[in-house]
The first five atom37 places (N, CA, C, CB, O) and aatype in JSON, in Angstrom:
{
  "aatype": [12, 2, 15, 5, 11, 10, 11, 11, 7, 10, 10, 11, 12, 7, 16, 13, 9, 9, 10, 4, 13, 9, 0, 14, 19, 10, 19, 13, 5, 0, 13, 11, 2, 5, 6, 8, 14, 13, 18, 17, 14, 9, 10, 0, 10, 7, 19, 7, 10, 4, 9, 16, 0, 9, 19, 18, 7, 13, 17, 0, 9, 11, 9, 10, 10, 3, 7, 10, 10, 7, 2, 11, 11, 16, 11, 14, 13],
  "atom_mask": [
    [1, 1, 1, 1, 1],
    [1, 1, 1, 1, 1],
    [1, 1, 1, 1, 1],
    [1, 1, 1, 1, 1],
    [1, 1, 1, 1, 1],
    [1, 1, 1, 1, 1],
    [1, 1, 1, 1, 1],
    [1, 1, 1, 1, 1],
    [1, 1, 1, 0, 1],
    [1, 1, 1, 1, 1],
    [1, 1, 1, 1, 1],
    [1, 1, 1, 1, 1],
    [1, 1, 1, 1, 1],
    [1, 1, 1, 0, 1],
    [1, 1, 1, 1, 1],
    [1, 1, 1, 1, 1],
    [1, 1, 1, 1, 1],
    [1, 1, 1, 1, 1],
    [1, 1, 1, 1, 1],
    [1, 1, 1, 1, 1],
    [1, 1, 1, 1, 1],
    [1, 1, 1, 1, 1],
    [1, 1, 1, 1, 1],
    [1, 1, 1, 1, 1],
    [1, 1, 1, 1, 1],
    [1, 1, 1, 1, 1],
    [1, 1, 1, 1, 1],
    [1, 1, 1, 1, 1],
    [1, 1, 1, 1, 1],
    [1, 1, 1, 1, 1],
    [1, 1, 1, 1, 1],
    [1, 1, 1, 1, 1],
    [1, 1, 1, 1, 1],
    [1, 1, 1, 1, 1],
    [1, 1, 1, 1, 1],
    [1, 1, 1, 1, 1],
    [1, 1, 1, 1, 1],
    [1, 1, 1, 1, 1],
    [1, 1, 1, 1, 1],
    [1, 1, 1, 1, 1],
    [1, 1, 1, 1, 1],
    [1, 1, 1, 1, 1],
    [1, 1, 1, 1, 1],
    [1, 1, 1, 1, 1],
    [1, 1, 1, 1, 1],
    [1, 1, 1, 0, 1],
    [1, 1, 1, 1, 1],
    [1, 1, 1, 0, 1],
    [1, 1, 1, 1, 1],
    [1, 1, 1, 1, 1],
    [1, 1, 1, 1, 1],
    [1, 1, 1, 1, 1],
    [1, 1, 1, 1, 1],
    [1, 1, 1, 1, 1],
    [1, 1, 1, 1, 1],
    [1, 1, 1, 1, 1],
    [1, 1, 1, 0, 1],
    [1, 1, 1, 1, 1],
    [1, 1, 1, 1, 1],
    [1, 1, 1, 1, 1],
    [1, 1, 1, 1, 1],
    [1, 1, 1, 1, 1],
    [1, 1, 1, 1, 1],
    [1, 1, 1, 1, 1],
    [1, 1, 1, 1, 1],
    [1, 1, 1, 1, 1],
    [1, 1, 1, 0, 1],
    [1, 1, 1, 1, 1],
    [1, 1, 1, 1, 1],
    [1, 1, 1, 0, 1],
    [1, 1, 1, 1, 1],
    [1, 1, 1, 1, 1],
    [1, 1, 1, 1, 1],
    [1, 1, 1, 1, 1],
    [1, 1, 1, 1, 1],
    [1, 1, 1, 1, 1],
    [1, 1, 1, 1, 1]
  ],
  "atom_positions": [
    [[-5.66, -10.8, -28.3], [-5.53, -11.51, -27.04], [-4.51, -12.62, -27.23], [-6.91, -12.07, -26.57], [-4.63, -13.44, -28.14]],
    [[-3.52, -12.65, -26.37], [-2.46, -13.64, -26.42], [-2.76, -14.73, -25.39], [-1.07, -12.98, -26.16], [-2.66, -14.49, -24.19]],
    [[-3.12, -15.9, -25.87], [-3.56, -16.95, -24.94], [-2.41, -17.54, -24.13], [-4.24, -18.07, -25.71], [-2.63, -17.98, -23.0]],
    [[-1.19, -17.55, -24.67], [-0.06, -18.07, -23.9], [0.26, -17.16, -22.72], [1.16, -18.22, -24.8], [0.53, -17.65, -21.62]],
    [[0.24, -15.86, -22.94], [0.48, -14.93, -21.84], [-0.66, -14.98, -20.83], [0.66, -13.5, -22.36], [-0.44, -14.84, -19.63]],
    [[-1.86, -15.19, -21.32], [-3.01, -15.28, -20.43], [-2.89, -16.51, -19.52], [-4.31, -15.35, -21.24], [-3.16, -16.42, -18.32]],
    [[-2.49, -17.64, -20.08], [-2.3, -18.85, -19.28], [-1.17, -18.67, -18.27], [-2.0, -20.05, -20.18], [-1.29, -19.08, -17.12]],
    [[-0.08, -18.04, -18.69], [1.05, -17.79, -17.8], [0.63, -16.85, -16.67], [2.23, -17.19, -18.59], [1.02, -17.05, -15.52]],
    [[-0.16, -15.83, -17.0], [-0.64, -14.9, -15.98], [-1.58, -15.56, -14.99], [0.0, 0.0, 0.0], [-1.52, -15.27, -13.8]],
    [[-2.44, -16.45, -15.46], [-3.35, -17.16, -14.57], [-2.58, -18.12, -13.66], [-4.4, -17.93, -15.38], [-2.95, -18.29, -12.49]],
    [[-1.54, -18.74, -14.17], [-0.7, -19.61, -13.34], [-0.01, -18.8, -12.24], [0.35, -20.35, -14.21], [0.03, -19.22, -11.08]],
    [[0.53, -17.64, -12.6], [1.16, -16.77, -11.61], [0.13, -16.27, -10.6], [1.86, -15.58, -12.3], [0.44, -16.15, -9.41]],
    [[-1.08, -15.98, -11.05], [-2.12, -15.52, -10.14], [-2.52, -16.63, -9.16], [-3.35, -15.04, -10.93], [-2.8, -16.36, -8.0]],
    [[-2.54, -17.87, -9.63], [-2.81, -19.0, -8.74], [-1.72, -19.15, -7.69], [0.0, 0.0, 0.0], [-2.01, -19.42, -6.53]],
    [[-0.47, -18.98, -8.1], [0.64, -19.03, -7.14], [0.52, -17.9, -6.14], [1.99, -18.95, -7.87], [0.78, -18.09, -4.95]],
    [[0.13, -16.72, -6.6], [-0.07, -15.58, -5.72], [-1.14, -15.85, -4.67], [-0.44, -14.34, -6.54], [-0.96, -15.54, -3.5]],
    [[-2.25, -16.44, -5.08], [-3.34, -16.72, -4.15], [-2.92, -17.76, -3.12], [-4.58, -17.2, -4.91], [-3.24, -17.63, -1.94]],
    [[-2.2, -18.78, -3.55], [-1.73, -19.8, -2.6], [-0.76, -19.18, -1.6], [-1.04, -20.97, -3.36], [-0.86, -19.46, -0.41]],
    [[0.15, -18.35, -2.07], [1.1, -17.69, -1.17], [0.41, -16.73, -0.22], [2.16, -16.94, -1.98], [0.87, -16.54, 0.91]],
    [[-0.69, -16.12, -0.66], [-1.43, -15.21, 0.21], [-2.05, -15.94, 1.4], [-2.51, -14.49, -0.57], [-2.31, -15.31, 2.43]],
    [[-2.29, -17.22, 1.29], [-2.82, -17.99, 2.41], [-1.72, -18.61, 3.26], [-3.75, -19.07, 1.9], [-1.83, -18.66, 4.48]],
    [[-0.66, -19.08, 2.62], [0.4, -19.79, 3.35], [1.28, -18.84, 4.15], [1.26, -20.59, 2.38], [1.61, -19.13, 5.3]],
    [[1.67, -17.72, 3.57], [2.63, -16.81, 4.23], [2.12, -16.24, 5.55], [2.97, -15.67, 3.29], [2.86, -16.29, 6.54]],
    [[0.9, -15.72, 5.64], [0.45, -15.2, 6.94], [0.3, -16.29, 8.0], [-0.87, -14.49, 6.78], [0.5, -16.03, 9.19]],
    [[-0.04, -17.5, 7.58], [-0.14, -18.6, 8.53], [1.23, -18.91, 9.13], [-0.72, -19.86, 7.85], [1.34, -19.13, 10.33]],
    [[2.26, -18.91, 8.3], [3.61, -19.16, 8.81], [4.07, -18.05, 9.77], [4.6, -19.27, 7.64], [4.67, -18.34, 10.8]],
    [[3.78, -16.8, 9.42], [4.17, -15.7, 10.3], [3.41, -15.8, 11.63], [3.91, -14.34, 9.61], [3.99, -15.59, 12.69]],
    [[2.12, -16.1, 11.56], [1.33, -16.23, 12.78], [1.84, -17.36, 13.66], [-0.14, -16.47, 12.43], [1.96, -17.2, 14.88]],
    [[2.15, -18.5, 13.06], [2.66, -19.63, 13.83], [4.02, -19.32, 14.45], [2.76, -20.88, 12.95], [4.33, -19.76, 15.55]],
    [[4.83, -18.56, 13.73], [6.14, -18.19, 14.29], [5.96, -17.3, 15.51], [7.0, -17.46, 13.22], [6.62, -17.51, 16.52]],
    [[5.07, -16.32, 15.43], [4.85, -15.43, 16.57], [4.17, -16.15, 17.73], [4.02, -14.24, 16.15], [4.37, -15.79, 18.89]],
    [[3.38, -17.16, 17.41], [2.7, -17.92, 18.45], [3.67, -18.8, 19.23], [1.6, -18.77, 17.84], [3.44, -19.06, 20.41]],
    [[4.74, -19.25, 18.61], [5.72, -20.15, 19.24], [7.08, -19.49, 19.32], [5.82, -21.46, 18.45], [8.06, -19.99, 18.76]],
    [[7.17, -18.37, 20.01], [8.42, -17.62, 20.05], [9.52, -18.33, 20.84], [8.18, -16.26, 20.66], [10.7, -18.05, 20.62]],
    [[9.17, -19.22, 21.73], [10.2, -19.92, 22.52], [10.76, -21.14, 21.79], [9.62, -20.34, 23.85], [11.71, -21.76, 22.27]],
    [[10.19, -21.49, 20.66], [10.64, -22.66, 19.9], [11.97, -22.35, 19.21], [9.56, -23.08, 18.85], [12.2, -21.21, 18.81]],
    [[12.86, -23.36, 19.07], [14.17, -23.09, 18.44], [14.08, -22.72, 16.95], [15.05, -24.3, 18.59], [15.0, -22.1, 16.42]],
    [[12.99, -23.08, 16.3], [12.84, -22.75, 14.87], [12.07, -21.44, 14.66], [12.13, -23.89, 14.15], [11.54, -21.2, 13.58]],
    [[12.0, -20.61, 15.69], [11.25, -19.34, 15.59], [11.79, -18.46, 14.46], [11.3, -18.58, 16.92], [11.03, -18.03, 13.59]],
    [[13.08, -18.18, 14.47], [13.66, -17.27, 13.48], [13.61, -17.82, 12.06], [15.09, -16.96, 13.86], [13.28, -17.06, 11.14]],
    [[13.93, -19.1, 11.83], [13.83, -19.59, 10.44], [12.4, -19.56, 9.89], [14.37, -21.0, 10.36], [12.2, -19.23, 8.73]],
    [[11.41, -19.91, 10.72], [10.03, -19.9, 10.26], [9.55, -18.48, 10.02], [9.11, -20.61, 11.27], [8.84, -18.21, 9.05]],
    [[9.94, -17.57, 10.9], [9.56, -16.16, 10.72], [10.19, -15.6, 9.44], [10.0, -15.33, 11.94], [9.53, -14.9, 8.68]],
    [[11.46, -15.91, 9.21], [12.13, -15.44, 7.99], [11.48, -16.03, 6.75], [13.63, -15.81, 8.02], [11.29, -15.34, 5.75]],
    [[11.13, -17.31, 6.81], [10.45, -17.95, 5.68], [9.1, -17.3, 5.42], [10.27, -19.46, 5.94], [8.74, -17.05, 4.27]],
    [[8.34, -17.03, 6.48], [7.02, -16.4, 6.33], [7.11, -15.0, 5.74], [0.0, 0.0, 0.0], [6.33, -14.64, 4.86]],
    [[8.06, -14.21, 6.23], [8.23, -12.85, 5.71], [8.7, -12.9, 4.25], [9.23, -12.05, 6.57], [8.26, -12.11, 3.42]],
    [[9.6, -13.82, 3.96], [10.05, -13.98, 2.57], [8.92, -14.37, 1.63], [0.0, 0.0, 0.0], [8.83, -13.88, 0.51]],
    [[8.04, -15.26, 2.1], [6.89, -15.65, 1.28], [5.9, -14.51, 1.13], [6.2, -16.86, 1.9], [5.25, -14.39, 0.09]],
    [[5.76, -13.67, 2.15], [4.89, -12.49, 2.03], [5.41, -11.54, 0.95], [4.8, -11.75, 3.39], [4.63, -11.04, 0.13]],
    [[6.7, -11.3, 0.96], [7.31, -10.44, -0.06], [7.17, -11.06, -1.44], [8.79, -10.17, 0.26], [6.87, -10.37, -2.42]],
    [[7.39, -12.37, -1.52], [7.23, -13.07, -2.79], [5.8, -13.01, -3.29], [7.67, -14.53, -2.65], [5.57, -12.87, -4.49]],
    [[4.82, -13.1, -2.4], [3.42, -13.02, -2.78], [3.1, -11.65, -3.38], [2.51, -13.3, -1.57], [2.39, -11.56, -4.38]],
    [[3.63, -10.59, -2.78], [3.38, -9.25, -3.3], [3.98, -9.09, -4.7], [3.96, -8.18, -2.35], [3.34, -8.54, -5.6]],
    [[5.21, -9.58, -4.87], [5.87, -9.49, -6.18], [5.1, -10.3, -7.22], [7.34, -9.99, -6.08], [4.88, -9.83, -8.33]],
    [[4.7, -11.52, -6.86], [3.95, -12.35, -7.79], [2.61, -11.72, -8.15], [3.72, -13.74, -7.19], [2.14, -11.85, -9.28]],
    [[1.99, -11.03, -7.2], [0.72, -10.36, -7.48], [0.87, -9.29, -8.55], [0.0, 0.0, 0.0], [0.09, -9.26, -9.51]],
    [[1.86, -8.41, -8.39], [2.07, -7.37, -9.4], [2.5, -7.96, -10.74], [3.12, -6.38, -8.91], [2.07, -7.51, -11.8]],
    [[3.34, -8.98, -10.67], [3.82, -9.62, -11.89], [2.67, -10.31, -12.63], [4.94, -10.64, -11.56], [2.59, -10.24, -13.86]],
    [[1.79, -10.98, -11.89], [0.66, -11.67, -12.51], [-0.29, -10.68, -13.16], [-0.09, -12.51, -11.47], [-0.78, -10.92, -14.26]],
    [[-0.55, -9.56, -12.5], [-1.44, -8.55, -13.08], [-0.84, -7.97, -14.35], [-1.73, -7.43, -12.06], [-1.55, -7.74, -15.33]],
    [[0.47, -7.73, -14.35], [1.13, -7.2, -15.55], [1.04, -8.18, -16.71], [2.61, -6.88, -15.25], [0.73, -7.79, -17.84]],
    [[1.29, -9.46, -16.44], [1.24, -10.47, -17.5], [-0.2, -10.65, -18.0], [1.82, -11.81, -17.0], [-0.42, -10.8, -19.2]],
    [[-1.17, -10.64, -17.08], [-2.56, -10.76, -17.5], [-2.99, -9.58, -18.37], [-3.47, -10.85, -16.28], [-3.68, -9.77, -19.37]],
    [[-2.6, -8.38, -18.0], [-2.95, -7.21, -18.81], [-2.26, -7.25, -20.17], [-2.58, -5.93, -18.08], [-2.87, -6.88, -21.18]],
    [[-1.02, -7.7, -20.21], [-0.34, -7.84, -21.5], [-1.02, -8.9, -22.35], [1.15, -8.19, -21.29], [-1.13, -8.74, -23.57]],
    [[-1.49, -9.97, -21.73], [-2.17, -11.03, -22.47], [-3.53, -10.59, -22.98], [0.0, 0.0, 0.0], [-3.93, -10.99, -24.08]],
    [[-4.25, -9.79, -22.2], [-5.58, -9.35, -22.61], [-5.54, -8.17, -23.57], [-6.38, -8.97, -21.4], [-6.27, -8.16, -24.57]],
    [[-4.69, -7.19, -23.29], [-4.7, -5.97, -24.08], [-3.58, -5.89, -25.1], [-4.6, -4.8, -23.17], [-3.66, -5.08, -26.03]],
    [[-2.56, -6.7, -24.96], [-1.42, -6.65, -25.86], [-0.41, -5.63, -25.38], [0.0, 0.0, 0.0], [-0.72, -4.75, -24.58]],
    [[0.81, -5.77, -25.88], [1.87, -4.82, -25.5], [1.67, -3.51, -26.23], [3.26, -5.4, -25.81], [1.52, -3.48, -27.45]],
    [[1.66, -2.44, -25.47], [1.57, -1.11, -26.08], [2.99, -0.58, -26.25], [0.71, -0.13, -25.2], [3.74, -0.46, -25.28]],
    [[3.34, -0.28, -27.47], [4.66, 0.26, -27.74], [4.49, 1.75, -28.03], [5.35, -0.48, -28.94], [3.81, 2.16, -28.97]],
    [[5.12, 2.53, -27.19], [5.02, 3.99, -27.37], [6.27, 4.5, -28.04], [4.8, 4.71, -26.0], [7.36, 3.97, -27.83]],
    [[6.1, 5.52, -28.83], [7.24, 6.14, -29.5], [7.75, 7.28, -28.64], [6.86, 6.65, -30.92], [6.96, 8.07, -28.11]],
    [[9.06, 7.38, -28.48], [9.6, 8.51, -27.71], [9.4, 9.82, -28.47], [11.1, 8.31, -27.39], [9.36, 9.83, -29.7]],
    [[9.27, 10.88, -27.75], [9.02, 12.19, -28.38], [10.27, 12.75, -28.97], [8.45, 13.18, -27.38], [10.26, 13.85, -29.53]]
  ]
}
């Protein structure tokens, strides 16, 4: 078990969870205020954060698994 990778994975997972709450709120607020002049920038920011949350989620799971199980090195056939 690699504790440094585990800590890094938990930090990324925390960022993922925070983004999972913030991004949908931004998208919802953008759609709720479509006549506002900042509609497009807020919508773009919300969608960008949604995509970032998905990437961070997969990345955090990969780092956590590497920290818990170790890197598996396979030999090519």
